[in-house]
DRENSEDO-248854 format. One record per atom (N, C-alpha, C): residue in one letter; chain; y, x, z; residue number from 1; atom name. Coordinates in pm, whole numbers, plus 50000, padded with zeros to 5 digits. Example, Ala and Ser with C-alpha at 12.3 -4.5 7.8 and 13.67 -1.06 7.14 Angstrom:
<rs>
(A,A,(49431,51319,50780),1,N),
(A,A,(49550,51230,50780),1,CA),
(A,A,(49670,51320,50780),1,C),
(S,A,(49775,51285,50708),2,N),
(S,A,(49894,51367,50714),2,CA),
(S,A,(50003,51290,50787),2,C),
</rs>
This chain:
<rs>
(X,A,(72689,83180,20693),1,N),
(X,A,(72631,83216,20564),1,CA),
(X,A,(72718,83162,20451),1,C),
(X,A,(72722,83233,20343),2,N),
(X,A,(72801,83193,20227),2,CA),
(X,A,(72718,83102,20137),2,C),
(X,A,(72770,82985,20102),3,N),
(X,A,(72695,82896,20014),3,CA),
(X,A,(72678,82956,19876),3,C),
(X,A,(72564,82928,19813),4,N),
(X,A,(72538,82979,19679),4,CA),
(X,A,(72507,82865,19585),4,C),
(X,A,(72587,82759,19595),5,N),
(X,A,(72564,82642,19511),5,CA),
(X,A,(72616,82664,19370),5,C),
(X,A,(72565,82585,19280),6,N),
(X,A,(72617,82582,19144),6,CA),
(X,A,(72600,82440,19092),6,C),
(X,A,(72684,82394,19002),7,N),
(X,A,(72673,82257,18952),7,CA),
(X,A,(72539,82233,18881),7,C),
(X,A,(72488,82112,18896),8,N),
(X,A,(72367,82070,18825),8,CA),
(X,A,(72377,81921,18803),8,C),
(X,A,(72413,81880,18683),9,N),
(X,A,(72439,81739,18654),9,CA),
(X,A,(72312,81654,18662),9,C),
(X,A,(72196,81715,18657),10,N),
(X,A,(72071,81639,18656),10,CA),
(X,A,(72013,81622,18796),10,C),
(X,A,(72069,81686,18895),11,N),
(X,A,(72014,81682,19029),11,CA),
(X,A,(72065,81560,19105),11,C),
(X,A,(71976,81481,19169),12,N),
(X,A,(72021,81365,19246),12,CA),
(X,A,(72116,81407,19357),12,C),
(X,A,(72223,81332,19379),13,N),
(X,A,(72320,81369,19481),13,CA),
(X,A,(72335,81263,19588),13,C),
(X,A,(72251,81161,19589),14,N),
(X,A,(72250,81062,19697),14,CA),
(X,A,(72111,81058,19758),14,C),
(X,A,(72100,81016,19885),15,N),
(X,A,(71967,81007,19946),15,CA),
(X,A,(71871,80917,19867),15,C),
(X,A,(71921,80802,19822),16,N),
(X,A,(71834,80708,19750),16,CA),
(X,A,(71785,80768,19619),16,C),
(X,A,(71874,80835,19546),17,N),
(X,A,(71834,80895,19418),17,CA),
(X,A,(71736,81009,19439),17,C),
(X,A,(71757,81086,19546),18,N),
(X,A,(71666,81196,19576),18,CA),
(X,A,(71528,81143,19612),18,C),
(X,A,(71524,81038,19693),19,N),
(X,A,(71396,80978,19730),19,CA),
(X,A,(71324,80923,19607),19,C),
(X,A,(71399,80859,19519),20,N),
(X,A,(71339,80805,19397),20,CA),
(X,A,(71279,80916,19312),20,C),
(X,A,(71349,81028,19300),21,N),
(X,A,(71298,81141,19222),21,CA),
(X,A,(71167,81193,19282),21,C),
(X,A,(71161,81201,19414),22,N),
(X,A,(71039,81249,19479),22,CA),
(X,A,(70924,81150,19461),22,C),
(X,A,(70953,81021,19472),23,N),
(X,A,(70850,80919,19453),23,CA),
(X,A,(70792,80926,19312),23,C),
(X,A,(70880,80941,19215),24,N),
(X,A,(70834,80948,19076),24,CA),
(X,A,(70748,81072,19053),24,C),
(X,A,(70788,81184,19109),25,N),
(X,A,(70711,81306,19094),25,CA),
(X,A,(70574,81296,19158),25,C),
(X,A,(70569,81234,19276),26,N),
(X,A,(70441,81218,19343),26,CA),
(X,A,(70350,81123,19266),26,C),
(X,A,(70408,81018,19209),27,N),
(X,A,(70328,80924,19129),27,CA),
(X,A,(70265,80995,19010),27,C),
(X,A,(70340,81084,18947),28,N),
(X,A,(70284,81161,18835),28,CA),
(X,A,(70171,81250,18883),28,C),
(X,A,(70190,81315,18997),29,N),
(X,A,(70088,81404,19052),29,CA),
(X,A,(69960,81327,19083),29,C),
(X,A,(69974,81212,19147),30,N),
(X,A,(69857,81130,19182),30,CA),
(X,A,(69782,81087,19057),30,C),
(X,A,(69855,81054,18952),31,N),
(X,A,(69794,81007,18827),31,CA),
(X,A,(69742,81120,18740),31,C),
(X,A,(69763,81244,18783),32,N),
(X,A,(69720,81358,18702),32,CA),
(X,A,(69806,81378,18580),32,C),
(X,A,(69933,81336,18589),33,N),
(X,A,(70025,81344,18475),33,CA),
(X,A,(70149,81428,18508),33,C),
(X,A,(70132,81531,18588),34,N),
(X,A,(70245,81616,18627),34,CA),
(X,A,(70312,81675,18503),34,C),
(X,A,(70446,81679,18507),35,N),
(X,A,(70524,81731,18394),35,CA),
(X,A,(70568,81876,18415),35,C),
(X,A,(70555,81924,18538),36,N),
(X,A,(70596,82062,18573),36,CA),
(X,A,(70738,82091,18526),36,C),
(X,A,(70835,82011,18569),37,N),
(X,A,(70973,82028,18521),37,CA),
(X,A,(71039,82152,18581),37,C),
(X,A,(71141,82200,18513),38,N),
(X,A,(71225,82309,18566),38,CA),
(X,A,(71146,82434,18603),38,C),
(X,A,(71046,82466,18522),39,N),
(X,A,(70964,82584,18551),39,CA),
(X,A,(70962,82684,18435),39,C),
(X,A,(71051,82666,18340),40,N),
(X,A,(71051,82757,18225),40,CA),
(X,A,(71155,82868,18242),40,C),
(X,A,(71161,82957,18144),41,N),
(X,A,(71252,83071,18152),41,CA),
(X,A,(71398,83027,18155),41,C),
(X,A,(71430,82920,18084),42,N),
(X,A,(71567,82871,18082),42,CA),
(X,A,(71611,82826,18220),42,C),
(X,A,(71524,82754,18290),43,N),
(X,A,(71556,82709,18425),43,CA),
(X,A,(71568,82829,18519),43,C),
(X,A,(71478,82922,18505),44,N),
(X,A,(71484,83042,18589),44,CA),
(X,A,(71619,83111,18577),44,C),
(X,A,(71666,83121,18453),45,N),
(X,A,(71796,83184,18428),45,CA),
(X,A,(71910,83102,18486),45,C),
(X,A,(71902,82971,18471),46,N),
(X,A,(72014,82885,18511),46,CA),
(X,A,(72034,82881,18661),46,C),
(X,A,(71927,82902,18739),47,N),
(X,A,(71941,82897,18885),47,CA),
(X,A,(71953,83036,18947),47,C),
(X,A,(71953,83139,18865),48,N),
(X,A,(71961,83275,18920),48,CA),
(X,A,(72091,83299,18996),48,C),
(X,A,(72197,83231,18954),49,N),
(X,A,(72326,83252,19018),49,CA),
(X,A,(72356,83160,19134),49,C),
(X,A,(72268,83067,19165),50,N),
(X,A,(72292,82975,19275),50,CA),
(X,A,(72194,82860,19274),50,C),
(X,A,(72194,82784,19383),51,N),
(X,A,(72098,82675,19396),51,CA),
(X,A,(72169,82546,19433),51,C),
(X,A,(72105,82435,19397),52,N),
(X,A,(72159,82302,19422),52,CA),
(X,A,(72044,82205,19451),52,C),
(X,A,(71963,82233,19553),53,N),
(X,A,(71845,82150,19580),53,CA),
(X,A,(71885,82009,19622),53,C),
(X,A,(71806,81911,19578),54,N),
(X,A,(71838,81773,19614),54,CA),
(X,A,(71757,81724,19734),54,C),
(X,A,(71663,81804,19783),55,N),
(X,A,(71584,81765,19899),55,CA),
(X,A,(71547,81886,19982),55,C),
(X,A,(71552,81868,20113),56,N),
(X,A,(71489,81961,20206),56,CA),
(X,A,(71351,81903,20236),56,C),
(X,A,(71248,81982,20219),57,N),
(X,A,(71113,81937,20254),57,CA),
(X,A,(71063,82026,20366),57,C),
(X,A,(71055,81969,20486),58,N),
(X,A,(71008,82040,20604),58,CA),
(X,A,(70865,81994,20630),58,C),
(X,A,(70770,82080,20596),59,N),
(X,A,(70630,82040,20603),59,CA),
(X,A,(70542,82137,20677),59,C),
(X,A,(70417,82099,20689),60,N),
(X,A,(70316,82183,20752),60,CA),
(X,A,(70284,82302,20661),60,C),
(X,A,(70240,82411,20723),61,N),
(X,A,(70206,82532,20648),61,CA),
(X,A,(70071,82525,20578),61,C),
(X,A,(69998,82417,20597),62,N),
(X,A,(69865,82403,20537),62,CA),
(X,A,(69867,82439,20389),62,C),
(X,A,(69769,82517,20347),63,N),
(X,A,(69766,82567,20209),63,CA),
(X,A,(69750,82456,20105),63,C),
(X,A,(69710,82338,20148),64,N),
(X,A,(69691,82225,20056),64,CA),
(X,A,(69816,82139,20043),64,C),
(X,A,(69923,82180,20111),65,N),
(X,A,(70044,82098,20117),65,CA),
(X,A,(70160,82168,20045),65,C),
(X,A,(70138,82202,19919),66,N),
(X,A,(70239,82271,19839),66,CA),
(X,A,(70339,82168,19785),66,C),
(X,A,(70456,82163,19845),67,N),
(X,A,(70552,82056,19817),67,CA),
(X,A,(70591,82047,19670),67,C),
(X,A,(70618,82161,19608),68,N),
(X,A,(70662,82158,19469),68,CA),
(X,A,(70555,82101,19375),68,C),
(X,A,(70429,82117,19411),69,N),
(X,A,(70320,82061,19330),69,CA),
(X,A,(70303,81912,19359),69,C),
(X,A,(70302,81876,19486),70,N),
(X,A,(70281,81737,19527),70,CA),
(X,A,(70387,81644,19468),70,C),
(X,A,(70509,81693,19459),71,N),
(X,A,(70619,81609,19410),71,CA),
(X,A,(70664,81648,19269),71,C),
(X,A,(70584,81730,19202),72,N),
(X,A,(70609,81769,19063),72,CA),
(X,A,(70752,81819,19044),72,C),
(X,A,(70786,81923,19118),73,N),
(X,A,(70920,81981,19117),73,CA),
(X,A,(70920,82118,19052),73,C),
(X,A,(71039,82172,19034),74,N),
(X,A,(71051,82305,18976),74,CA),
(X,A,(71147,82393,19053),74,C),
(X,A,(71188,82501,18991),75,N),
(X,A,(71279,82596,19053),75,CA),
(X,A,(71412,82530,19086),75,C),
(X,A,(71458,82550,19209),76,N),
(X,A,(71589,82499,19248),76,CA),
(X,A,(71592,82354,19290),76,C),
(X,A,(71479,82283,19287),77,N),
(X,A,(71479,82141,19320),77,CA),
(X,A,(71473,82113,19470),77,C),
(X,A,(71394,82191,19542),78,N),
(X,A,(71371,82163,19684),78,CA),
(X,A,(71393,82287,19769),78,C),
(X,A,(71452,82266,19884),79,N),
(X,A,(71470,82369,19985),79,CA),
(X,A,(71356,82350,20085),79,C),
(X,A,(71256,82436,20080),80,N),
(X,A,(71131,82413,20152),80,CA),
(X,A,(71124,82497,20279),80,C),
(X,A,(71093,82431,20390),81,N),
(X,A,(71076,82496,20520),81,CA),
(X,A,(70939,82455,20572),81,C),
(X,A,(70859,82552,20619),82,N),
(X,A,(70723,82518,20662),82,CA),
(X,A,(70686,82591,20791),82,C),
(X,A,(70622,82517,20880),83,N),
(X,A,(70559,82575,20999),83,CA),
(X,A,(70428,82501,21021),83,C),
(X,A,(70336,82560,21094),84,N),
(X,A,(70211,82491,21125),84,CA),
(X,A,(70242,82364,21202),84,C),
(X,A,(70190,82252,21153),85,N),
(X,A,(70214,82125,21219),85,CA),
(X,A,(70357,82077,21211),85,C),
(X,A,(70433,82129,21114),86,N),
(X,A,(70577,82099,21100),86,CA),
(X,A,(70646,82092,21236),86,C),
(X,A,(70628,82199,21313),87,N),
(X,A,(70687,82210,21447),87,CA),
(X,A,(70828,82266,21437),87,C),
(X,A,(70921,82203,21506),88,N),
(X,A,(71062,82244,21503),88,CA),
(X,A,(71086,82361,21597),88,C),
(X,A,(71165,82458,21550),89,N),
(X,A,(71221,82561,21638),89,CA),
(X,A,(71363,82590,21590),89,C),
(X,A,(71429,82687,21653),90,N),
(X,A,(71568,82715,21618),90,CA),
(X,A,(71584,82759,21472),90,C),
(X,A,(71487,82838,21424),91,N),
(X,A,(71495,82885,21285),91,CA),
(X,A,(71482,82769,21187),91,C),
(X,A,(71397,82673,21220),92,N),
(X,A,(71382,82554,21135),92,CA),
(X,A,(71513,82475,21132),92,C),
(X,A,(71570,82452,21249),93,N),
(X,A,(71695,82376,21256),93,CA),
(X,A,(71806,82446,21179),93,C),
(X,A,(71816,82578,21197),94,N),
(X,A,(71919,82653,21126),94,CA),
(X,A,(71900,82648,20976),94,C),
(X,A,(71775,82655,20931),95,N),
(X,A,(71746,82651,20788),95,CA),
(X,A,(71784,82516,20727),95,C),
(X,A,(71747,82409,20796),96,N),
(X,A,(71779,82275,20745),96,CA),
(X,A,(71929,82250,20750),96,C),
(X,A,(71993,82293,20858),97,N),
(X,A,(72139,82278,20867),97,CA),
(X,A,(72209,82351,20752),97,C),
(X,A,(72159,82469,20717),98,N),
(X,A,(72218,82544,20607),98,CA),
(X,A,(72213,82465,20477),98,C),
(X,A,(72099,82406,20449),99,N),
(X,A,(72085,82331,20324),99,CA),
(X,A,(72175,82208,20323),99,C),
(X,A,(72187,82142,20438),100,N),
(X,A,(72271,82023,20447),100,CA),
(X,A,(72420,82060,20439),100,C),
(X,A,(72461,82156,20521),101,N),
(X,A,(72604,82187,20534),101,CA),
(X,A,(72657,82274,20420),101,C),
(X,A,(72575,82366,20371),102,N),
(X,A,(72623,82462,20271),102,CA),
(X,A,(72585,82426,20128),102,C),
(X,A,(72472,82359,20112),103,N),
(X,A,(72425,82326,19977),103,CA),
(X,A,(72443,82178,19942),103,C),
(X,A,(72479,82097,20043),104,N),
(X,A,(72503,81955,20017),104,CA),
(X,A,(72379,81876,19984),104,C),
(X,A,(72266,81915,20038),105,N),
(X,A,(72139,81848,20009),105,CA),
(X,A,(72137,81709,20073),105,C),
(X,A,(72109,81603,19997),106,N),
(X,A,(72123,81467,20050),106,CA),
(X,A,(72001,81407,20119),106,C),
(X,A,(71886,81472,20111),107,N),
(X,A,(71765,81413,20170),107,CA),
(X,A,(71685,81519,20245),107,C),
(X,A,(71641,81482,20364),108,N),
(X,A,(71551,81566,20442),108,CA),
(X,A,(71419,81491,20456),108,C),
(X,A,(71312,81554,20414),109,N),
(X,A,(71179,81496,20430),109,CA),
(X,A,(71098,81576,20531),109,C),
(X,A,(71039,81507,20627),110,N),
(X,A,(70940,81567,20716),110,CA),
(X,A,(70803,81528,20661),110,C),
(X,A,(70723,81629,20627),111,N),
(X,A,(70599,81605,20554),111,CA),
(X,A,(70477,81645,20637),111,C),
(X,A,(70406,81543,20687),112,N),
(X,A,(70280,81567,20757),112,CA),
(X,A,(70163,81530,20666),112,C),
(X,A,(70042,81553,20714),113,N),
(X,A,(69926,81522,20630),113,CA),
(X,A,(69804,81492,20715),113,C),
(X,A,(69708,81423,20655),114,N),
(X,A,(69586,81389,20728),114,CA),
(X,A,(69505,81515,20758),114,C),
(X,A,(69424,81505,20864),115,N),
(X,A,(69336,81616,20906),115,CA),
(X,A,(69414,81744,20936),115,C),
(X,A,(69535,81731,20987),116,N),
(X,A,(69618,81848,21019),116,CA),
(X,A,(69552,81933,21127),116,C),
(X,A,(69534,82062,21099),117,N),
(X,A,(69466,82150,21193),117,CA),
(X,A,(69542,82167,21323),117,C),
(X,A,(69675,82175,21316),118,N),
(X,A,(69756,82194,21436),118,CA),
(X,A,(69749,82071,21526),118,C),
(X,A,(69756,81952,21466),119,N),
(X,A,(69748,81830,21545),119,CA),
(X,A,(69606,81811,21598),119,C),
(X,A,(69507,81847,21519),120,N),
(X,A,(69368,81841,21566),120,CA),
(X,A,(69348,81931,21687),120,C),
(X,A,(69408,82050,21684),121,N),
(X,A,(69398,82142,21797),121,CA),
(X,A,(69463,82082,21922),121,C),
(X,A,(69580,82021,21905),122,N),
(X,A,(69647,81957,22018),122,CA),
(X,A,(69564,81841,22072),122,C),
(X,A,(69502,81769,21982),123,N),
(X,A,(69415,81657,22021),123,CA),
(X,A,(69298,81708,22105),123,C),
(X,A,(69241,81821,22065),124,N),
(X,A,(69129,81880,22139),124,CA),
(X,A,(69172,81927,22277),124,C),
(X,A,(69290,81989,22283),125,N),
(X,A,(69342,82037,22412),125,CA),
(X,A,(69368,81921,22507),125,C),
(X,A,(69414,81808,22453),126,N),
(X,A,(69437,81691,22536),126,CA),
(X,A,(69309,81645,22604),126,C),
(X,A,(69196,81666,22536),127,N),
(X,A,(69068,81627,22594),127,CA),
(X,A,(69008,81731,22686),127,C),
(X,A,(69024,81858,22651),128,N),
(X,A,(68958,81965,22727),128,CA),
(X,A,(69048,82029,22832),128,C),
(X,A,(69178,82025,22808),129,N),
(X,A,(69270,82092,22900),129,CA),
(X,A,(69276,82242,22882),129,C),
(X,A,(69207,82293,22781),130,N),
(X,A,(69202,82438,22759),130,CA),
(X,A,(69297,82477,22646),130,C),
(X,A,(69405,82546,22684),131,N),
(X,A,(69505,82590,22588),131,CA),
(X,A,(69460,82717,22515),131,C),
(X,A,(69493,82731,22387),132,N),
(X,A,(69464,82856,22316),132,CA),
(X,A,(69555,82967,22365),132,C),
(X,A,(69520,83089,22335),133,N),
(X,A,(69600,83203,22377),133,CA),
(X,A,(69711,83232,22276),133,C),
(X,A,(69807,83312,22319),134,N),
(X,A,(69911,83358,22229),134,CA),
(X,A,(70012,83250,22193),134,C),
(X,A,(70077,83269,22080),135,N),
(X,A,(70185,83180,22039),135,CA),
(X,A,(70136,83044,21990),135,C),
(X,A,(70005,83029,21969),136,N),
(X,A,(69953,82898,21933),136,CA),
(X,A,(69982,82796,22043),136,C),
(X,A,(69992,82845,22167),137,N),
(X,A,(70020,82756,22279),137,CA),
(X,A,(70152,82681,22258),137,C),
(X,A,(70251,82751,22204),138,N),
(X,A,(70381,82688,22181),138,CA),
(X,A,(70370,82574,22081),138,C),
(X,A,(70290,82595,21975),139,N),
(X,A,(70269,82488,21878),139,CA),
(X,A,(70206,82366,21944),139,C),
(X,A,(70101,82390,22022),140,N),
(X,A,(70030,82281,22087),140,CA),
(X,A,(70122,82203,22180),140,C),
(X,A,(70202,82274,22257),141,N),
(X,A,(70291,82208,22353),141,CA),
(X,A,(70394,82120,22283),141,C),
(X,A,(70437,82161,22166),142,N),
(X,A,(70537,82082,22094),142,CA),
(X,A,(70477,81960,22023),142,C),
(X,A,(70350,81968,21991),143,N),
(X,A,(70281,81855,21927),143,CA),
(X,A,(70225,81757,22029),143,C),
(X,A,(70195,81805,22149),144,N),
(X,A,(70126,81725,22250),144,CA),
(X,A,(70192,81590,22281),144,C),
(X,A,(70325,81579,22289),145,N),
(X,A,(70383,81447,22318),145,CA),
(X,A,(70341,81339,22218),145,C),
(X,A,(70325,81376,22094),146,N),
(X,A,(70283,81279,21992),146,CA),
(X,A,(70138,81237,22013),146,C),
(X,A,(70053,81334,22049),147,N),
(X,A,(69913,81304,22076),147,CA),
(X,A,(69901,81210,22196),147,C),
(X,A,(69973,81241,22302),148,N),
(X,A,(69967,81159,22424),148,CA),
(X,A,(70023,81020,22400),148,C),
(X,A,(70125,81010,22316),149,N),
(X,A,(70184,80879,22286),149,CA),
(X,A,(70084,80791,22212),149,C),
(X,A,(70013,80846,22116),150,N),
(X,A,(69914,80765,22043),150,CA),
(X,A,(69797,80727,22134),150,C),
(X,A,(69756,80818,22220),151,N),
(X,A,(69646,80788,22312),151,CA),
(X,A,(69687,80682,22413),151,C),
(X,A,(69813,80684,22453),152,N),
(X,A,(69864,80585,22548),152,CA),
(X,A,(69855,80444,22490),152,C),
(X,A,(69861,80436,22357),153,N),
(X,A,(69849,80306,22290),153,CA),
(X,A,(69706,80279,22242),153,C),
(X,A,(69612,80358,22291),154,N),
(X,A,(69471,80333,22263),154,CA),
(X,A,(69418,80390,22134),154,C),
(X,A,(69494,80479,22070),155,N),
(X,A,(69450,80539,21944),155,CA),
(X,A,(69398,80680,21967),155,C),
(X,A,(69274,80704,21931),156,N),
(X,A,(69214,80836,21947),156,CA),
(X,A,(69204,80913,21815),156,C),
(X,A,(69246,80850,21707),157,N),
(X,A,(69235,80911,21575),157,CA),
(X,A,(69340,81020,21556),157,C),
(X,A,(69298,81134,21505),158,N),
(X,A,(69390,81245,21481),158,CA),
(X,A,(69500,81204,21383),158,C),
(X,A,(69465,81130,21279),159,N),
(X,A,(69565,81093,21179),159,CA),
(X,A,(69673,81002,21236),159,C),
(X,A,(69637,80920,21334),160,N),
(X,A,(69739,80839,21401),160,CA),
(X,A,(69837,80929,21475),160,C),
(X,A,(69786,81037,21532),161,N),
(X,A,(69873,81133,21600),161,CA),
(X,A,(69961,81207,21500),161,C),
(X,A,(69908,81235,21381),162,N),
(X,A,(69989,81301,21278),162,CA),
(X,A,(70107,81212,21237),162,C),
(X,A,(70080,81084,21217),163,N),
(X,A,(70187,80990,21181),163,CA),
(X,A,(70292,80985,21291),163,C),
(X,A,(70247,80975,21415),164,N),
(X,A,(70341,80971,21528),164,CA),
(X,A,(70421,81100,21537),164,C),
(X,A,(70355,81212,21516),165,N),
(X,A,(70424,81341,21521),165,CA),
(X,A,(70527,81352,21409),165,C),
(X,A,(70494,81300,21292),166,N),
(X,A,(70588,81301,21180),166,CA),
(X,A,(70711,81217,21214),166,C),
(X,A,(70689,81101,21273),167,N),
(X,A,(70801,81015,21313),167,CA),
(X,A,(70887,81082,21419),167,C),
(X,A,(70821,81137,21521),168,N),
(X,A,(70896,81201,21629),168,CA),
(X,A,(70973,81322,21579),168,C),
(X,A,(70914,81397,21488),169,N),
(X,A,(70981,81515,21434),169,CA),
(X,A,(71106,81475,21356),169,C),
(X,A,(71097,81371,21276),170,N),
(X,A,(71214,81323,21201),170,CA),
(X,A,(71325,81282,21296),170,C),
(X,A,(71290,81216,21405),171,N),
(X,A,(71390,81174,21502),171,CA),
(X,A,(71449,81293,21576),171,C),
(X,A,(71366,81391,21607),172,N),
(X,A,(71414,81507,21682),172,CA),
(X,A,(71511,81592,21601),172,C),
(X,A,(71495,81595,21471),173,N),
(X,A,(71590,81670,21389),173,CA),
(X,A,(71733,81624,21417),173,C),
(X,A,(71751,81493,21429),174,N),
(X,A,(71884,81440,21455),174,CA),
(X,A,(71924,81455,21601),174,C),
(X,A,(71826,81445,21690),175,N),
(X,A,(71856,81461,21832),175,CA),
(X,A,(71899,81603,21866),175,C),
(X,A,(71841,81700,21796),176,N),
(X,A,(71865,81840,21831),176,CA),
(X,A,(71972,81906,21745),176,C),
(X,A,(72012,81843,21636),177,N),
(X,A,(72112,81903,21548),177,CA),
(X,A,(72228,81807,21526),177,C),
(X,A,(72346,81846,21574),178,N),
(X,A,(72465,81765,21552),178,CA),
(X,A,(72502,81763,21404),178,C),
(X,A,(72478,81874,21334),179,N),
(X,A,(72508,81882,21191),179,CA),
(X,A,(72430,81776,21114),179,C),
(X,A,(72299,81767,21142),180,N),
(X,A,(72215,81668,21074),180,CA),
(X,A,(72252,81527,21115),180,C),
(X,A,(72270,81505,21246),181,N),
(X,A,(72303,81371,21296),181,CA),
(X,A,(72432,81319,21236),181,C),
(X,A,(72534,81405,21228),182,N),
(X,A,(72662,81362,21172),182,CA),
(X,A,(72649,81329,21023),182,C),
(X,A,(72571,81410,20951),183,N),
(X,A,(72553,81386,20807),183,CA),
(X,A,(72482,81254,20782),183,C),
(X,A,(72385,81221,20868),184,N),
(X,A,(72315,81093,20856),184,CA),
(X,A,(72409,80978,20891),184,C),
(X,A,(72485,80996,20999),185,N),
(X,A,(72578,80892,21043),185,CA),
(X,A,(72684,80864,20938),185,C),
(X,A,(72726,80967,20865),186,N),
(X,A,(72828,80951,20761),186,CA),
(X,A,(72772,80897,20630),186,C),
(X,A,(72641,80880,20623),187,N),
(X,A,(72579,80829,20501),187,CA),
(X,A,(72558,80933,20393),187,C),
(X,A,(72581,81060,20427),188,N),
(X,A,(72566,81167,20329),188,CA),
(X,A,(72421,81212,20314),188,C),
(X,A,(72343,81192,20420),189,N),
(X,A,(72206,81243,20425),189,CA),
(X,A,(72116,81136,20485),189,C),
(X,A,(71992,81131,20441),190,N),
(X,A,(71890,81049,20504),190,CA),
(X,A,(71773,81138,20543),190,C),
(X,A,(71699,81095,20644),191,N),
(X,A,(71581,81167,20690),191,CA),
(X,A,(71462,81074,20678),191,C),
(X,A,(71357,81118,20610),192,N),
(X,A,(71237,81036,20596),192,CA),
(X,A,(71116,81112,20648),192,C),
(X,A,(71022,81037,20702),193,N),
(X,A,(70894,81093,20742),193,CA),
(X,A,(70787,81047,20645),193,C),
(X,A,(70708,81140,20596),194,N),
(X,A,(70607,81110,20493),194,CA),
(X,A,(70472,81164,20536),194,C),
(X,A,(70369,81084,20513),195,N),
(X,A,(70231,81120,20546),195,CA),
(X,A,(70155,81141,20415),195,C),
(X,A,(70106,81262,20396),196,N),
(X,A,(70037,81298,20271),196,CA),
(X,A,(69886,81285,20287),196,C),
(X,A,(69824,81219,20189),197,N),
(X,A,(69679,81200,20188),197,CA),
(X,A,(69615,81309,20102),197,C),
(X,A,(69538,81396,20164),198,N),
(X,A,(69483,81512,20094),198,CA),
(X,A,(69392,81474,19978),198,C),
(X,A,(69313,81369,19994),199,N),
(X,A,(69212,81338,19892),199,CA),
(X,A,(69273,81279,19765),199,C),
(X,A,(69363,81182,19780),200,N),
(X,A,(69416,81118,19659),200,CA),
(X,A,(69557,81165,19622),200,C),
(X,A,(69620,81245,19708),201,N),
(X,A,(69749,81303,19675),201,CA),
(X,A,(69869,81215,19700),201,C),
(X,A,(69848,81097,19757),202,N),
(X,A,(69960,81005,19777),202,CA),
(X,A,(70047,81049,19894),202,C),
(X,A,(70178,81043,19875),203,N),
(X,A,(70275,81071,19981),203,CA),
(X,A,(70331,80937,20029),203,C),
(X,A,(70292,80897,20150),204,N),
(X,A,(70323,80764,20203),204,CA),
(X,A,(70442,80769,20299),204,C),
(X,A,(70541,80687,20274),205,N),
(X,A,(70656,80678,20363),205,CA),
(X,A,(70616,80611,20494),205,C),
(X,A,(70645,80676,20608),206,N),
(X,A,(70609,80618,20738),206,CA),
(X,A,(70730,80603,20830),206,C),
(X,A,(70844,80660,20791),207,N),
(X,A,(70959,80658,20882),207,CA),
(X,A,(71086,80689,20805),207,C),
(X,A,(71200,80643,20854),208,N),
(X,A,(71324,80675,20786),208,CA),
(X,A,(71446,80657,20874),208,C),
(X,A,(71546,80742,20854),209,N),
(X,A,(71676,80732,20919),209,CA),
(X,A,(71783,80742,20812),209,C),
(X,A,(71879,80652,20815),210,N),
(X,A,(71988,80658,20719),210,CA),
(X,A,(72044,80520,20693),210,C),
(X,A,(72148,80514,20614),211,N),
(X,A,(72215,80387,20587),211,CA),
(X,A,(72159,80315,20466),211,C),
(X,A,(72050,80366,20411),212,N),
(X,A,(71988,80307,20294),212,CA),
(X,A,(71842,80277,20326),212,C),
(X,A,(71783,80188,20252),213,N),
(X,A,(71643,80153,20271),213,CA),
(X,A,(71564,80195,20148),213,C),
(X,A,(71486,80303,20155),214,N),
(X,A,(71407,80346,20040),214,CA),
(X,A,(71296,80247,20010),214,C),
(X,A,(71267,80230,19883),215,N),
(X,A,(71157,80143,19842),215,CA),
(X,A,(71025,80210,19877),215,C),
(X,A,(70931,80133,19929),216,N),
(X,A,(70801,80190,19964),216,CA),
(X,A,(70710,80189,19843),216,C),
</rs>
């Protein structure tokens, strides 16, 4: 694929700066003080010829998990990839690799959330042994290792499984993609796992890979 980047002097270009920008945006959202940046006609025009996102946000498809709102972002700020239960497949890996390799995006966030329907379904299957029909089975099978890992440590709470799944997903991105692993190893990219609280809107850091330590 041909990169469609364009210069943007205001966009964070290091993992730490990107994480800081996301933390600040989430803090505004939680406080009810969102600024809705980069959403006007001028911004729309400026990014029409190319993009320069500072973060990949790979999150669950849940309708309450709108990344640009949660982190108070605008057009061109985030390269967003979503699947139910933030489950990895080849299309997800290819999409994230594109943003890292072609757009130079310095931060990858895996975004899970409490009361996740996909993880809840996997949790139920672990108890009943009854798999759903169709392609939902594939989602359940990919989430199940996280559910079983939390249960092995005596945790029956769905949200504990979501946190574990978020951590495992962040690690698997590097295990399954040489492009991502090399970028992290070179210090160009960091991968963080974040747990979103639906009620108060807080995005909580639960995991991280990279040569920098983000402030919690």
